[in-house]
Backbone as a chain_set.jsonl record, in Angstrom:
{"seq": "MQYEVTSLNTKRLLAGSLRKFMNQKSFSKITVSEICLDCGVNRKTFYYHFEDIYALLKWILDQEAFKIIQNFDLLADFKETILFILNYTVENRQFLNSIYDSLGYDGLQEFLYADFIQLISSTISTLEQQENCRLQPDFRQFLSQFYAGALSGILKDLLIDPHPKSPDEIQESISFTLKTSLLAIIREKGKKCT", "coords": {"N": [[18.431, 14.393, -17.605], [16.598, 16.684, -17.329], [14.661, 15.573, -18.665], [13.649, 13.777, -17.343], [12.539, 15.076, -14.839], [10.801, 16.634, -16.328], [8.826, 14.27, -17.277], [8.07, 13.36, -14.635], [6.828, 15.618, -13.557], [4.291, 15.434, -15.407], [3.488, 13.355, -14.522], [2.556, 14.061, -12.135], [0.719, 15.974, -12.815], [-1.316, 14.517, -14.173], [-2.259, 12.702, -12.256], [-3.057, 14.421, -10.404], [-5.159, 15.527, -11.638], [-7.036, 13.155, -11.509], [-7.489, 12.483, -8.884], [-8.939, 14.822, -8.132], [-11.109, 14.435, -9.859], [-11.9, 11.925, -8.974], [-12.629, 12.851, -6.257], [-15.319, 14.015, -7.163], [-16.768, 12.116, -8.184], [-17.42, 8.431, -8.946], [-14.481, 6.442, -9.422], [-14.849, 4.571, -11.592], [-16.366, 5.677, -13.085], [-14.563, 7.57, -14.388], [-12.898, 8.778, -17.167], [-9.889, 8.37, -19.389], [-9.991, 10.621, -21.28], [-10.996, 12.465, -20.121], [-9.171, 13.408, -18.095], [-7.226, 13.888, -19.488], [-8.293, 16.065, -20.987], [-8.804, 17.923, -18.909], [-6.041, 18.389, -18.011], [-4.86, 19.39, -20.224], [-3.292, 17.918, -22.058], [-2.587, 15.596, -24.601], [-4.004, 12.453, -25.56], [-2.029, 10.653, -26.467], [0.107, 11.468, -24.575], [-0.559, 10.726, -22.238], [-0.976, 7.945, -22.302], [1.77, 7.38, -22.898], [2.942, 7.403, -20.729], [1.596, 6.146, -19.03], [0.114, 2.904, -18.919], [-2.581, 2.247, -18.406], [-5.799, 3.61, -16.902], [-5.799, 2.606, -14.448], [-3.343, 1.861, -13.8], [-2.375, 4.437, -13.706], [-3.583, 4.933, -11.137], [-2.554, 3.085, -9.308], [0.226, 4.18, -9.393], [0.141, 6.723, -8.349], [-1.048, 5.656, -5.419], [1.47, 4.407, -4.831], [3.518, 6.357, -5.148], [2.339, 7.95, -2.911], [1.866, 6.816, -0.963], [3.018, 4.052, -0.281], [5.446, 3.738, -1.342], [6.966, 5.349, 0.107], [6.869, 4.304, 2.578], [9.301, 2.061, 2.127], [11.43, 3.551, 2.678], [11.733, 3.65, 5.524], [13.191, 1.909, 8.338], [12.726, -1.01, 9.167], [13.447, -2.653, 11.254], [13.884, -0.703, 13.376], [11.607, 1.051, 13.083], [9.012, -0.414, 12.899], [6.469, -0.11, 14.127], [5.959, 2.651, 13.608], [5.943, 2.633, 10.688], [3.55, 0.885, 10.465], [1.754, 2.515, 11.641], [2.084, 5.101, 9.891], [0.736, 3.776, 7.691], [-1.467, 3.444, 8.473], [-2.747, 6.063, 9.369], [-2.223, 7.505, 6.908], [-4.397, 5.899, 5.634], [-6.513, 7.005, 6.907], [-6.521, 9.759, 6.386], [-7.036, 9.508, 3.903], [-9.317, 8.573, 3.25], [-11.73, 9.24, 1.714], [-10.649, 9.166, -1.064], [-9.863, 6.5, -1.042], [-11.973, 5.361, -0.353], [-13.376, 5.631, -2.495], [-12.152, 4.23, -4.278], [-12.615, 1.716, -3.694], [-15.287, 1.681, -3.637], [-15.839, 1.654, -6.157], [-14.449, -0.348, -7.426], [-14.688, -2.747, -5.5], [-13.6, -4.597, -2.831], [-12.021, -6.851, -3.758], [-10.541, -5.545, -5.607], [-9.603, -3.001, -4.511], [-7.726, -4.39, -2.631], [-5.854, -5.581, -4.343], [-4.384, -3.362, -5.405], [-3.25, -2.693, -2.999], [-2.015, -5.067, -1.948], [0.595, -6.016, -2.93], [2.314, -4.549, -1.99], [1.938, -4.891, 0.94], [2.705, -7.636, 1.072], [5.285, -7.417, 0.384], [6.187, -5.666, 2.816], [5.573, -7.139, 4.924], [7.345, -9.629, 4.453], [9.735, -8.452, 4.559], [9.824, -7.71, 7.501], [9.829, -10.335, 8.445], [12.463, -11.047, 7.518], [14.032, -9.505, 8.933], [13.204, -10.073, 11.434], [14.21, -12.78, 11.35], [17.073, -12.623, 10.853], [17.909, -11.268, 13.507], [17.177, -13.387, 14.941], [18.848, -15.169, 14.159], [18.137, -17.396, 12.459], [16.424, -19.197, 9.778], [13.413, -19.415, 7.666], [11.624, -21.887, 5.886], [11.595, -20.961, 2.488], [9.203, -21.5, 0.939], [7.443, -21.627, 3.282], [7.733, -19.308, 4.292], [7.017, -17.531, 2.434], [4.485, -18.077, 2.63], [3.709, -17.073, 5.322], [3.91, -14.436, 4.807], [1.971, -13.835, 2.709], [-0.352, -14.602, 4.344], [-0.318, -12.747, 6.192], [-0.523, -10.264, 5.002], [-2.82, -10.355, 3.695], [-4.48, -10.155, 6.092], [-3.772, -7.446, 6.941], [-4.795, -6.094, 4.641], [-7.629, -6.714, 5.428], [-7.985, -5.43, 7.384], [-7.65, -2.724, 6.943], [-9.551, -2.366, 5.249], [-11.651, -2.835, 6.914], [-11.057, -0.241, 8.243], [-11.737, 1.923, 6.413], [-14.464, 1.364, 6.154], [-16.024, 1.291, 8.433], [-17.664, 3.349, 10.172], [-17.155, 4.646, 12.763], [-14.59, 4.098, 13.343], [-11.797, 2.708, 15.499], [-9.125, 4.572, 16.86], [-6.276, 4.997, 14.937], [-3.834, 4.99, 16.456], [-4.27, 2.86, 18.417], [-4.919, 0.879, 16.967], [-2.868, 0.06, 15.233], [-1.138, -0.465, 17.547], [-2.346, -2.871, 18.639], [-1.943, -4.36, 15.742], [0.873, -4.312, 15.661], [1.7, -5.467, 17.709], [0.523, -8.245, 17.63], [1.883, -8.825, 15.292], [4.574, -8.929, 15.519], [5.029, -10.54, 18.105], [3.606, -13.117, 17.065], [5.14, -13.405, 14.874], [7.654, -14.056, 15.92], [7.522, -15.968, 17.459], [6.681, -18.113, 15.685], [9.014, -18.195, 14.039], [10.964, -18.95, 15.853], [10.047, -21.415, 16.546], [9.862, -22.843, 13.955], [11.797, -21.789, 12.489], [15.504, -22.484, 11.303], [18.257, -22.793, 12.769], [20.681, -20.718, 11.896], [24.088, -21.165, 11.113]], "CA": [[17.788, 14.987, -16.161], [15.65, 17.334, -17.655], [13.35, 14.975, -19.173], [12.945, 12.797, -15.893], [11.674, 15.909, -14.116], [9.477, 16.603, -17.056], [8.155, 13.25, -16.897], [7.709, 13.16, -13.033], [5.75, 16.797, -13.704], [3.537, 15.222, -16.002], [2.694, 12.012, -14.169], [1.725, 14.427, -11.095], [-0.148, 16.754, -13.173], [-2.446, 13.715, -14.355], [-2.545, 12.208, -10.709], [-3.88, 15.619, -9.651], [-6.527, 15.324, -12.08], [-7.468, 11.801, -11.171], [-7.869, 12.842, -7.47], [-9.564, 15.795, -8.51], [-12.545, 13.846, -10.44], [-12.541, 10.826, -7.595], [-13.548, 13.893, -5.066], [-16.52, 14.183, -7.311], [-17.459, 10.805, -8.993], [-16.884, 7.105, -8.958], [-13.355, 5.939, -10.057], [-15.427, 3.582, -12.825], [-16.821, 6.655, -14.085], [-13.428, 8.674, -14.805], [-12.131, 8.326, -18.489], [-8.818, 9.1, -19.745], [-10.417, 11.491, -21.794], [-11.674, 13.783, -19.124], [-8.076, 13.597, -17.272], [-6.394, 14.544, -20.643], [-8.47, 17.437, -21.196], [-8.397, 18.664, -17.782], [-4.578, 18.734, -17.784], [-4.277, 20.019, -21.338], [-2.526, 16.917, -22.651], [-3.235, 14.665, -25.496], [-4.106, 11.067, -25.234], [-0.731, 10.014, -26.455], [1.031, 11.478, -23.588], [-1.282, 9.841, -21.162], [-0.42, 6.525, -22.892], [3.257, 7.252, -22.946], [3.354, 7.645, -19.231], [0.624, 4.686, -18.196], [-0.99, 1.66, -19.493], [-4.289, 2.89, -18.283], [-5.978, 4.366, -15.806], [-5.461, 1.557, -13.444], [-1.674, 2.04, -13.606], [-2.029, 5.778, -13.049], [-3.879, 4.822, -9.581], [-1.169, 2.44, -8.817], [1.074, 4.916, -9.372], [-0.683, 7.404, -7.142], [-0.64, 4.646, -4.128], [2.836, 3.851, -4.526], [4.266, 7.62, -4.574], [1.813, 8.774, -2.011], [2.177, 6.044, 0.704], [3.786, 2.737, -0.016], [6.984, 3.903, -1.561], [7.512, 6.191, 1.547], [7.382, 2.917, 3.621], [10.377, 1.499, 1.862], [12.253, 4.516, 3.687], [11.631, 3.112, 7.157], [13.828, 1.048, 9.384], [11.71, -1.778, 9.801], [13.655, -3.074, 12.857], [13.8, 0.441, 14.446], [10.548, 1.868, 12.773], [7.982, -1.056, 12.354], [5.419, 0.686, 14.647], [5.894, 3.831, 12.794], [5.567, 2.033, 9.628], [2.305, 0.66, 10.517], [0.863, 4.018, 11.945], [2.039, 5.549, 8.961], [-0.16, 3.123, 6.866], [-3.105, 3.85, 9.155], [-2.893, 7.545, 9.313], [-2.539, 7.572, 5.321], [-5.735, 5.546, 5.075], [-7.627, 7.85, 7.525], [-6.225, 11.045, 5.894], [-7.155, 9.811, 2.264], [-10.417, 7.949, 3.236], [-12.698, 9.64, 0.46], [-9.902, 8.79, -2.225], [-9.652, 5.381, -1.083], [-13.454, 4.559, -0.63], [-13.69, 5.981, -4.183], [-11.694, 3.226, -5.033], [-13.566, 0.456, -2.708], [-16.685, 1.568, -4.425], [-15.837, 1.235, -7.64], [-13.552, -1.857, -7.665], [-14.849, -3.691, -4.627], [-12.837, -4.991, -1.875], [-10.81, -7.453, -4.186], [-9.868, -4.229, -6.539], [-8.517, -2.282, -3.674], [-6.626, -5.493, -2.436], [-4.954, -5.901, -5.664], [-3.265, -2.481, -5.386], [-2.305, -2.789, -1.513], [-1.353, -6.347, -1.789], [1.962, -6.271, -3.215], [3.191, -3.704, -0.747], [1.709, -5.496, 2.091], [3.477, -8.773, 1.08], [6.662, -6.777, 0.655], [6.283, -5.349, 4.432], [5.604, -8.368, 5.766], [8.263, -10.294, 4.202], [10.499, -7.592, 5.395], [9.775, -7.604, 8.863], [9.906, -11.689, 8.841], [13.677, -11.242, 7.209], [14.403, -8.607, 9.919], [13.272, -10.969, 12.864], [14.935, -13.882, 11.008], [18.506, -11.857, 11.278], [17.773, -11.084, 14.64], [16.995, -14.818, 15.953], [19.962, -15.975, 13.462], [17.828, -18.413, 11.735], [15.863, -18.954, 8.695], [12.39, -20.074, 7.286], [11.741, -22.508, 4.286], [11.0, -20.124, 1.536], [7.74, -21.698, 0.488], [6.666, -20.903, 4.167], [7.886, -17.303, 4.738], [5.986, -16.9, 1.449], [2.928, -18.446, 2.992], [3.496, -16.275, 5.781], [3.962, -13.103, 4.086], [0.621, -13.848, 2.32], [-1.221, -14.756, 5.506], [-0.334, -11.303, 7.647], [-0.898, -9.257, 4.068], [-4.656, -10.932, 3.551], [-5.005, -9.633, 7.315], [-3.531, -6.158, 7.067], [-5.787, -5.788, 3.878], [-8.596, -6.544, 5.856], [-8.125, -4.384, 8.896], [-7.637, -1.417, 6.331], [-10.818, -2.353, 4.706], [-12.593, -2.459, 7.982], [-11.124, 1.169, 8.795], [-12.323, 2.35, 5.794], [-15.745, 1.302, 5.947], [-16.407, 1.44, 9.56], [-18.284, 4.964, 10.725], [-16.424, 5.186, 13.846], [-13.327, 3.313, 13.83], [-10.754, 2.895, 16.633], [-7.746, 5.408, 16.327], [-4.757, 4.461, 14.291], [-2.812, 4.709, 17.588], [-4.808, 1.878, 18.745], [-5.037, -0.471, 15.706], [-1.159, -0.005, 15.226], [-0.611, -0.953, 19.116], [-2.549, -4.253, 18.321], [-1.227, -4.806, 14.819], [2.239, -4.551, 15.767], [1.764, -6.723, 19.078], [0.351, -9.225, 17.428], [2.656, -9.389, 14.113], [5.932, -9.513, 16.179], [5.155, -11.702, 18.791], [3.405, -14.431, 16.292], [6.001, -13.964, 13.862], [8.769, -14.183, 16.505], [7.247, -17.542, 17.877], [6.938, -18.977, 14.64], [10.228, -18.099, 13.712], [11.637, -19.144, 16.751], [9.563, -22.71, 16.318], [9.932, -23.312, 12.726], [13.033, -21.82, 11.751], [16.489, -23.608, 11.229], [19.44, -22.105, 13.188], [21.971, -20.427, 10.862], [25.424, -21.629, 11.725]], "C": [[16.612, 15.776, -16.398], [14.208, 16.587, -18.159], [12.604, 14.192, -18.151], [12.17, 13.73, -15.081], [10.297, 16.408, -14.722], [8.443, 15.662, -17.098], [7.285, 13.136, -15.902], [6.434, 14.512, -13.323], [4.409, 16.184, -14.57], [2.62, 14.26, -15.343], [2.066, 12.791, -12.844], [0.701, 15.137, -11.763], [-1.636, 15.518, -13.345], [-3.019, 12.685, -13.326], [-3.184, 13.082, -9.911], [-5.156, 15.538, -10.339], [-7.267, 14.26, -11.885], [-8.055, 11.992, -10.096], [-8.959, 13.801, -7.489], [-11.247, 15.037, -8.591], [-12.952, 12.943, -9.312], [-12.969, 11.709, -6.557], [-15.155, 14.0, -5.678], [-17.223, 12.948, -8.269], [-16.818, 9.74, -8.973], [-15.532, 6.985, -9.853], [-13.657, 5.293, -11.373], [-15.81, 4.334, -13.877], [-15.921, 7.84, -14.884], [-13.085, 7.87, -16.108], [-11.054, 8.957, -18.574], [-9.094, 10.605, -20.431], [-10.631, 13.043, -21.205], [-10.285, 14.289, -18.236], [-7.085, 14.292, -18.656], [-6.786, 15.82, -20.931], [-8.401, 17.97, -20.404], [-6.927, 19.066, -17.719], [-4.078, 19.39, -19.266], [-3.172, 19.248, -22.126], [-3.332, 15.977, -23.708], [-3.234, 13.266, -24.869], [-2.876, 10.06, -25.016], [0.44, 10.24, -25.373], [0.469, 10.598, -22.311], [-0.623, 8.613, -21.3], [1.026, 6.435, -22.664], [3.544, 6.984, -21.546], [2.81, 6.305, -18.516], [-0.515, 4.113, -19.416], [-2.259, 2.022, -19.771], [-4.297, 3.661, -16.945], [-5.408, 3.752, -14.358], [-3.831, 1.615, -13.206], [-1.34, 3.389, -13.114], [-2.208, 5.876, -11.639], [-2.926, 4.189, -8.994], [-0.196, 3.309, -8.546], [0.993, 6.137, -8.228], [-0.628, 6.611, -5.497], [0.746, 4.279, -4.01], [3.492, 5.129, -4.316], [3.612, 8.094, -3.316], [1.723, 8.299, -0.68], [3.049, 5.049, 0.578], [5.354, 2.895, -0.388], [7.73, 4.28, -0.565], [7.935, 5.152, 2.511], [8.976, 2.061, 3.269], [11.611, 2.457, 2.806], [12.646, 4.288, 4.961], [12.541, 1.819, 7.216], [13.201, 0.198, 9.776], [12.057, -2.464, 11.225], [13.569, -1.967, 13.649], [12.346, 1.133, 14.517], [9.323, 1.059, 12.505], [6.499, -0.468, 12.882], [4.929, 1.894, 13.722], [5.531, 3.752, 11.326], [3.785, 1.716, 9.185], [1.48, 1.682, 11.037], [0.85, 4.914, 10.665], [0.742, 5.169, 7.698], [-1.738, 3.504, 7.453], [-3.473, 5.295, 9.099], [-3.354, 7.778, 7.615], [-4.213, 7.233, 5.304], [-6.861, 6.482, 5.827], [-7.811, 8.915, 6.786], [-6.919, 11.102, 4.365], [-8.574, 8.862, 2.192], [-11.439, 8.003, 2.148], [-12.248, 8.997, -0.729], [-10.142, 7.076, -2.156], [-10.936, 4.443, -1.073], [-13.801, 4.818, -1.825], [-13.335, 4.406, -4.849], [-12.271, 2.049, -4.6], [-14.695, 0.476, -3.493], [-16.612, 1.369, -5.471], [-15.275, -0.179, -8.088], [-13.706, -3.054, -6.566], [-13.783, -3.81, -3.585], [-11.406, -5.748, -2.549], [-10.216, -6.504, -5.262], [-9.073, -3.495, -5.697], [-7.525, -3.11, -3.225], [-5.718, -5.396, -3.342], [-4.034, -4.565, -5.84], [-2.849, -2.311, -3.852], [-1.354, -4.27, -1.505], [0.073, -6.72, -1.662], [2.986, -5.537, -2.085], [3.052, -4.041, 0.317], [2.667, -6.894, 2.192], [4.924, -8.338, 1.365], [6.808, -5.991, 2.277], [6.402, -6.356, 5.125], [7.175, -9.296, 5.589], [9.636, -9.39, 4.596], [11.041, -7.731, 6.85], [10.285, -9.287, 9.335], [11.628, -11.681, 8.761], [14.505, -10.33, 8.152], [14.487, -9.612, 11.167], [14.24, -12.163, 12.612], [16.668, -13.754, 11.621], [18.643, -12.028, 12.956], [17.509, -12.504, 15.583], [17.958, -15.753, 15.21], [19.132, -17.143, 13.082], [16.823, -17.949, 10.632], [14.733, -20.259, 8.499], [12.697, -20.787, 6.023], [11.12, -21.178, 3.493], [9.584, -20.246, 0.983], [6.977, -21.026, 1.863], [6.502, -19.566, 4.771], [7.03, -16.933, 3.514], [4.568, -16.956, 1.939], [2.569, -17.113, 4.228], [3.051, -14.857, 5.704], [2.19, -12.688, 3.556], [-0.556, -13.727, 3.288], [-1.353, -13.347, 5.986], [-0.812, -10.239, 6.372], [-1.788, -9.431, 4.043], [-4.888, -9.944, 5.194], [-5.112, -8.273, 7.474], [-4.609, -5.436, 6.104], [-7.036, -5.42, 4.678], [-8.935, -5.561, 7.045], [-8.264, -3.169, 8.199], [-9.144, -1.238, 5.633], [-11.725, -1.86, 5.65], [-12.506, -1.002, 8.722], [-11.857, 2.139, 7.724], [-13.861, 2.322, 5.673], [-16.435, 1.361, 7.295], [-16.933, 2.781, 9.9], [-17.688, 5.514, 12.043], [-15.66, 4.177, 14.266], [-12.471, 3.478, 14.891], [-9.332, 3.594, 15.908], [-6.536, 4.618, 15.839], [-3.982, 4.158, 15.149], [-3.268, 3.501, 18.174], [-4.833, 0.5, 18.091], [-3.467, -0.728, 15.868], [-0.691, -0.765, 16.491], [-0.871, -2.466, 18.855], [-2.026, -4.9, 17.074], [0.24, -4.895, 15.527], [2.523, -5.475, 16.796], [1.699, -8.034, 18.41], [1.443, -10.132, 16.203], [4.105, -9.824, 14.775], [5.949, -10.398, 17.216], [4.919, -12.971, 17.988], [4.188, -14.596, 15.594], [7.326, -14.515, 14.524], [8.587, -15.635, 17.081], [7.263, -18.118, 16.995], [8.463, -19.306, 14.086], [11.094, -19.1, 14.588], [11.165, -20.83, 16.907], [9.911, -23.48, 14.909], [10.916, -23.063, 11.909], [13.951, -22.661, 11.966], [17.756, -22.476, 11.182], [20.124, -21.929, 11.849], [23.444, -20.688, 11.701], [26.705, -20.551, 11.193]], "O": [[15.619, 15.571, -15.699], [13.047, 16.977, -18.038], [11.394, 13.984, -18.067], [11.131, 13.294, -14.585], [9.207, 16.574, -14.175], [7.271, 16.021, -16.987], [6.083, 12.896, -16.015], [5.234, 14.242, -13.267], [3.355, 16.686, -14.178], [1.395, 14.23, -15.461], [1.062, 12.25, -12.381], [-0.407, 14.932, -11.267], [-2.712, 15.657, -12.764], [-4.015, 11.987, -13.512], [-3.793, 12.75, -8.893], [-6.197, 15.482, -9.684], [-8.448, 14.477, -12.156], [-9.256, 11.722, -10.103], [-9.945, 13.534, -6.803], [-12.177, 15.063, -7.784], [-14.038, 13.045, -8.741], [-13.84, 11.208, -5.846], [-16.11, 14.059, -4.904], [-18.21, 13.14, -8.98], [-15.591, 9.837, -8.977], [-15.563, 7.451, -10.992], [-12.825, 5.411, -12.273], [-15.753, 4.075, -15.079], [-16.32, 8.696, -15.674], [-12.998, 6.644, -16.169], [-10.952, 10.04, -17.998], [-8.445, 11.596, -20.098], [-10.496, 14.19, -21.63], [-10.279, 15.414, -17.735], [-6.299, 15.223, -18.475], [-5.954, 16.705, -21.129], [-7.802, 19.006, -20.691], [-6.696, 20.208, -17.321], [-2.943, 19.856, -19.362], [-2.283, 19.832, -22.746], [-4.527, 15.702, -23.602], [-2.593, 12.969, -23.861], [-2.632, 9.208, -24.162], [1.428, 9.517, -25.242], [1.174, 9.907, -21.576], [0.229, 8.242, -20.493], [1.477, 5.376, -22.226], [4.504, 6.256, -21.293], [3.4, 5.609, -17.69], [-1.354, 4.521, -20.219], [-2.886, 2.117, -20.826], [-3.415, 4.123, -16.221], [-4.774, 4.32, -13.469], [-3.382, 1.278, -12.11], [-0.398, 3.639, -12.362], [-1.481, 6.54, -10.9], [-2.375, 4.767, -8.057], [0.306, 3.255, -7.424], [1.85, 6.302, -7.359], [-0.114, 7.193, -4.541], [1.114, 3.804, -2.936], [4.127, 5.174, -3.262], [4.371, 8.699, -2.559], [1.575, 8.919, 0.372], [3.99, 5.089, 1.371], [6.277, 2.297, 0.165], [8.834, 3.827, -0.265], [9.011, 5.088, 3.106], [9.634, 1.536, 4.166], [12.507, 1.946, 3.479], [13.713, 4.653, 5.454], [12.602, 0.93, 6.367], [12.876, 0.363, 10.952], [11.241, -2.755, 12.1], [13.133, -2.199, 14.777], [11.884, 1.647, 15.535], [8.452, 1.666, 11.883], [5.53, -0.394, 12.126], [3.807, 2.044, 13.239], [4.905, 4.657, 10.774], [3.083, 2.051, 8.231], [0.291, 1.572, 10.737], [-0.205, 5.45, 10.327], [0.068, 5.963, 7.042], [-2.793, 3.755, 6.871], [-4.612, 5.597, 8.744], [-4.46, 8.113, 7.192], [-5.092, 8.054, 5.039], [-7.977, 6.643, 5.332], [-8.945, 9.23, 6.428], [-7.257, 12.11, 3.745], [-8.901, 8.435, 1.085], [-11.958, 6.98, 1.701], [-13.026, 8.363, -1.442], [-10.562, 6.464, -3.138], [-11.056, 3.302, -1.519], [-14.691, 4.099, -2.279], [-13.995, 3.699, -5.61], [-12.386, 1.242, -5.523], [-15.119, -0.553, -4.019], [-17.556, 0.723, -5.926], [-15.705, -0.898, -8.991], [-13.059, -4.099, -6.637], [-12.994, -2.865, -3.589], [-10.238, -5.534, -2.225], [-9.2, -6.954, -5.791], [-7.901, -3.288, -6.012], [-6.374, -2.693, -3.355], [-4.603, -5.052, -2.95], [-2.956, -4.709, -6.416], [-1.866, -1.585, -3.706], [-0.2, -4.387, -1.092], [0.645, -7.388, -0.8], [4.039, -5.903, -1.562], [3.942, -3.656, 1.075], [3.272, -7.185, 3.224], [5.617, -8.744, 2.298], [7.971, -5.907, 2.672], [7.315, -6.495, 5.94], [7.936, -9.533, 6.527], [10.603, -10.055, 4.97], [12.196, -7.827, 7.265], [10.966, -9.493, 10.339], [12.233, -12.188, 9.705], [15.728, -10.462, 8.096], [15.52, -9.908, 11.767], [14.998, -12.536, 13.507], [17.271, -14.444, 12.442], [19.4, -12.829, 13.505], [17.668, -12.536, 16.803], [17.979, -16.952, 15.49], [19.643, -18.152, 13.569], [16.427, -16.794, 10.48], [14.839, -21.434, 8.849], [13.626, -20.535, 5.256], [10.215, -20.502, 3.983], [8.908, -19.279, 0.631], [6.129, -20.141, 1.748], [5.632, -18.978, 5.413], [6.302, -15.949, 3.649], [3.687, -16.123, 1.727], [1.581, -16.379, 4.182], [2.149, -14.277, 6.308], [1.472, -11.734, 3.853], [-1.515, -12.97, 3.133], [-2.463, -12.843, 6.155], [-1.525, -9.313, 6.76], [-2.302, -8.419, 4.519], [-5.617, -8.955, 5.109], [-6.11, -7.743, 7.963], [-5.236, -4.447, 6.485], [-7.505, -4.282, 4.727], [-10.015, -5.109, 7.423], [-9.023, -2.373, 8.751], [-9.74, -0.166, 5.523], [-12.434, -0.864, 5.511], [-13.355, -0.553, 9.492], [-12.527, 3.08, 8.15], [-14.445, 3.245, 5.107], [-17.652, 1.511, 7.183], [-15.939, 3.493, 9.761], [-17.748, 6.709, 12.334], [-15.864, 3.473, 15.255], [-12.408, 4.65, 15.264], [-8.725, 3.295, 14.88], [-5.994, 3.695, 16.447], [-3.292, 3.154, 14.969], [-2.265, 2.908, 18.572], [-4.78, -0.626, 18.586], [-2.983, -1.623, 16.56], [0.138, -1.667, 16.375], [0.06, -3.272, 18.827], [-1.619, -6.05, 17.238], [0.476, -6.027, 15.949], [3.511, -6.209, 16.76], [2.6, -8.864, 18.53], [1.728, -11.327, 16.122], [4.643, -10.909, 14.55], [6.947, -11.114, 17.287], [5.75, -13.876, 18.06], [4.4, -15.772, 15.3], [8.048, -15.292, 13.9], [9.557, -16.391, 17.127], [8.017, -19.076, 17.17], [8.924, -20.41, 13.794], [11.823, -19.945, 14.069], [12.022, -21.541, 17.431], [10.207, -24.675, 14.904], [11.135, -23.691, 10.873], [13.687, -23.628, 12.681], [18.149, -21.711, 10.301], [20.148, -22.745, 10.928], [23.65, -20.328, 12.86], [27.863, -20.737, 11.565]]}, "num_chains": 1, "name": "protein.A"}
């Protein structure tokens, strides 16, 4: 147990250093050596915890935002989940823009895409249960990818738009579109469970 706490504290220390440097310069210009020097740990310690600086970045995103999403009850809290993502994006705009500026849209999307796939897939499963029917697995995967790409695009626009709509307004549009369109698709394409 003590080892797990120490390991988590080391990861948090490394993450704090990366975030600090990202407020000063572009992500692509930050080195593992700088982070280690800032934290007072050696490179071996860094590489024991993370494969590379991208793995550290992914860990930060998972810890700060998208792991929390897994604690939401998507049936009851779908709107709150979407609003959480949007608020996180607004509150961490400088941090996420640093990633966007260094890695481009594809690089940022790579970090977010798997979490969005999981969110949409969970939503589809919830609606399937509600409607007592199932989509074909290949089609369910297609829908998850389709809507995950749409969510990624919306977040990109939120990052680069100097005067974006409010998170509440965006959330209402996303929630309405996802729920009504997915429900209609499931009703049309789903096979009734017996």
